[in-house]
Residue frames relative to the residue before (quaternion, step in Angstrom):
aa qw qx qy qz dx dy dz
M 1.0000 0.0000 0.0000 0.0000 0.00 0.00 0.00
A 0.4272 -0.7105 0.5048 0.2405 3.56 -0.87 0.99
K 0.4889 -0.6469 0.5032 0.2989 3.53 -1.14 0.69
G 0.3366 -0.7056 0.5813 0.2256 3.54 -1.35 0.21
Y 0.1443 -0.8014 0.5784 0.0479 3.55 -1.14 0.65
W 0.2292 -0.6804 0.6714 0.1839 3.48 -1.30 0.58
I 0.0687 -0.7488 0.6581 0.0400 3.55 -0.98 0.90
G 0.0267 0.8340 -0.5449 0.0828 3.54 -0.42 1.24
R 0.0934 -0.7413 0.6623 0.0555 3.50 -1.25 0.66
V 0.0090 -0.8400 0.5372 -0.0762 3.58 -0.68 1.10
D 0.1479 -0.7035 0.6855 0.1155 3.52 -1.25 0.72
I 0.1832 -0.8065 0.5598 0.0519 3.57 -0.81 1.05
S 0.2261 -0.7955 0.5498 0.1171 3.59 -0.81 1.00
D 0.7833 0.1626 -0.0879 0.5935 3.62 1.20 -0.44
P 0.2556 -0.8202 0.4911 0.1443 3.61 0.05 1.26
E 0.6284 0.5388 -0.3510 0.4378 3.62 1.00 -0.66
Q 0.6719 0.4629 -0.2921 0.4990 3.59 0.93 -0.85
Y 0.6219 0.5448 -0.3398 0.4482 3.59 1.02 -0.76
A 0.5908 0.5723 -0.3582 0.4418 3.60 1.11 -0.64
R 0.6038 0.5428 -0.3516 0.4659 3.61 1.12 -0.60
Y 0.6178 0.5298 -0.3297 0.4785 3.59 1.08 -0.75
I 0.6495 0.5198 -0.3213 0.4526 3.60 0.90 -0.90
A 0.6567 0.4992 -0.3095 0.4730 3.59 0.95 -0.85
A 0.6979 0.4878 -0.2706 0.4493 3.59 0.96 -0.87
N 0.6861 0.4865 -0.3151 0.4397 3.62 1.03 -0.56
A 0.4681 0.7029 -0.4361 0.3108 3.62 1.22 -0.24
A 0.6768 0.5060 -0.3072 0.4376 3.62 0.86 -0.88
P 0.7043 0.4203 -0.3127 0.4790 3.65 0.72 -0.83
F 0.6073 0.5412 -0.3726 0.4466 3.62 1.01 -0.62
A 0.6564 0.4954 -0.3123 0.4756 3.60 0.94 -0.83
R 0.6471 0.5466 -0.3141 0.4288 3.58 0.93 -0.91
Y 0.7813 0.3302 -0.1658 0.5030 3.59 0.97 -0.85
G 0.5738 -0.6631 0.3519 0.3273 3.59 1.22 0.42
A 0.2724 0.7918 -0.5052 0.2089 3.58 1.13 0.60
R 0.0323 -0.7670 0.6408 0.0082 3.54 -1.17 0.72
F 0.3696 -0.7353 0.5264 0.2135 3.56 -0.73 1.09
L 0.1756 -0.7615 0.6170 0.0922 3.55 -0.93 0.98
V 0.7619 0.0726 -0.0248 0.6432 3.55 1.17 -0.74
R 0.0804 0.7828 -0.6122 0.0770 3.55 -0.89 0.95
S 0.7933 -0.1839 0.0439 0.5787 3.52 0.10 1.38
G 0.3706 0.7456 -0.5066 0.2237 3.62 -0.90 -0.78
R 0.6851 -0.4757 0.3610 0.4170 3.52 -1.34 0.15
F 0.0884 0.7894 -0.6060 0.0417 3.55 -1.15 0.59
E 0.2667 -0.6891 0.6453 0.1942 3.51 -1.38 0.35
N 0.1747 -0.7752 0.5997 0.0947 3.56 -1.14 0.62
P 0.0552 -0.8639 0.5000 0.0261 3.60 0.45 1.17
E 0.7930 0.1450 -0.0940 0.5843 3.61 1.20 -0.36
G 0.8126 0.2744 -0.1977 0.4746 3.56 -1.18 0.58
S 0.6318 -0.5190 0.4139 0.4002 3.53 -1.28 -0.41
S 0.2039 -0.7767 0.5827 0.1252 3.54 -1.27 0.27
R 0.2405 -0.6937 0.6463 0.2078 3.49 -1.43 0.02
A 0.6868 -0.5352 0.3180 0.3752 3.56 -1.24 0.41
R 0.7921 0.2228 -0.0950 0.5603 3.61 1.03 -0.75
N 0.0988 -0.7838 0.6127 0.0246 3.56 -0.96 0.95
V 0.0322 -0.8025 0.5949 -0.0332 3.56 -0.95 0.94
V 0.0251 -0.7407 0.6703 0.0372 3.55 -1.15 0.75
I 0.0517 -0.7962 0.6022 -0.0261 3.55 -0.72 1.15
E 0.2468 -0.7744 0.5717 0.1122 3.55 -0.86 1.04
F 0.1226 -0.7641 0.6309 0.0567 3.56 -1.11 0.83
P 0.6434 -0.5473 0.3581 0.3978 3.61 -1.13 0.47
S 0.7962 0.0051 0.0167 0.6048 3.59 1.17 -0.56
Y 0.6457 -0.4926 0.4132 0.4119 3.54 -1.33 0.27
E 0.6372 0.5407 -0.3181 0.4477 3.56 1.01 -0.85
A 0.6472 0.5061 -0.3167 0.4740 3.60 1.00 -0.78
A 0.6280 0.5367 -0.3325 0.4550 3.59 1.03 -0.78
L 0.6701 0.4781 -0.2907 0.4878 3.59 0.97 -0.86
A 0.6625 0.5165 -0.3121 0.4437 3.58 0.89 -0.93
C 0.6182 0.5348 -0.3501 0.4575 3.59 1.00 -0.73
Y 0.6738 0.4990 -0.3032 0.4529 3.58 0.82 -0.99
E 0.7310 0.4455 -0.2313 0.4623 3.57 0.92 -0.91
S 0.5087 0.6783 -0.4171 0.3273 3.60 1.22 -0.30
P 0.5861 -0.5824 0.4267 0.3678 3.59 -1.11 0.61
E 0.6301 0.5479 -0.3400 0.4326 3.60 1.04 -0.73
Y 0.6887 0.4474 -0.2989 0.4860 3.59 0.90 -0.86
Q 0.6311 0.5350 -0.3456 0.4428 3.61 0.95 -0.74
A 0.6168 0.5211 -0.3426 0.4803 3.61 1.11 -0.62
A 0.6431 0.5010 -0.3177 0.4841 3.60 1.01 -0.78
K 0.6400 0.5405 -0.3132 0.4474 3.58 0.96 -0.91
A 0.6121 0.5579 -0.3456 0.4412 3.59 1.06 -0.70
L 0.6311 0.5044 -0.3272 0.4902 3.60 1.19 -0.49
R 0.6759 0.5114 -0.2779 0.4522 3.57 1.08 -0.77
D 0.6291 0.6201 -0.3408 0.3219 3.56 0.83 -0.99
P 0.7184 0.4533 -0.3006 0.4338 3.67 0.74 -0.84
V 0.7741 0.3659 -0.1761 0.4857 3.61 1.15 -0.50
S 0.7630 0.2802 -0.1879 0.5513 3.58 1.21 0.33
E 0.2331 -0.6856 0.6582 0.2059 3.48 -1.44 0.21
A 0.0002 0.8357 -0.5457 0.0611 3.54 -0.71 1.06
D 0.1838 -0.6949 0.6799 0.1453 3.49 -1.38 0.48
L 0.0199 0.8028 -0.5943 0.0445 3.59 -0.82 0.95
V 0.0676 -0.7570 0.6496 0.0187 3.52 -1.00 0.96
I 0.1526 -0.7406 0.6460 0.1043 3.55 -1.01 0.85
V 0.0195 0.8365 -0.5389 0.0974 3.55 -0.51 1.22
E 0.4412 -0.6626 0.5386 0.2760 3.53 -1.17 0.68
G 0.4509 -0.6937 0.4978 0.2601 3.55 -0.96 0.89
Y 0.4914 -0.6318 0.5146 0.3073 3.53 -1.33 0.31
D 0.2215 -0.8122 0.5300 0.1015 3.57 -0.68 1.08
G 0.5950 -0.6047 0.3496 0.3976 3.59 1.27 0.18
K 0.6442 0.5053 -0.3202 0.4766 3.56 1.27 0.04
G 0.8171 0.2653 -0.1906 0.4749 3.55 -1.13 0.63
G 0.7337 0.4181 -0.3152 0.4330 3.53 -1.34 0.21
A 0.4948 -0.6487 0.4966 0.2962 3.54 -1.21 0.59
A 0.5954 -0.5695 0.4235 0.3766 3.56 -1.08 0.67
G 0.8090 0.2860 -0.2184 0.4647 3.54 -1.03 0.83
Q 0.6063 0.5423 -0.3704 0.4485 3.60 1.22 -0.13
P 0.4674 -0.6740 0.4880 0.2986 3.60 -0.99 0.78
């Protein structure tokens, strides 16, 4: 089974309030097996647009990634984030090495 990933880009207008979101998202992330692969850090943006913070979170499956986002616990955390940030989030299924022609995205 392929893993699932959240790919997020965020601009934060109130870091103190955003810290409340981080504290609140810990429980649903633990419940759904989330593991941070990227959490801010240095980056280059050679193409397209960017935001100040970049995050990649791995889940055991695509279904777990969706269920976490849709959970009441995460939605409560998101309600803390929304007023103090602008975010782009993609939930994507990982590639398990099966199917598709070589070289195709």
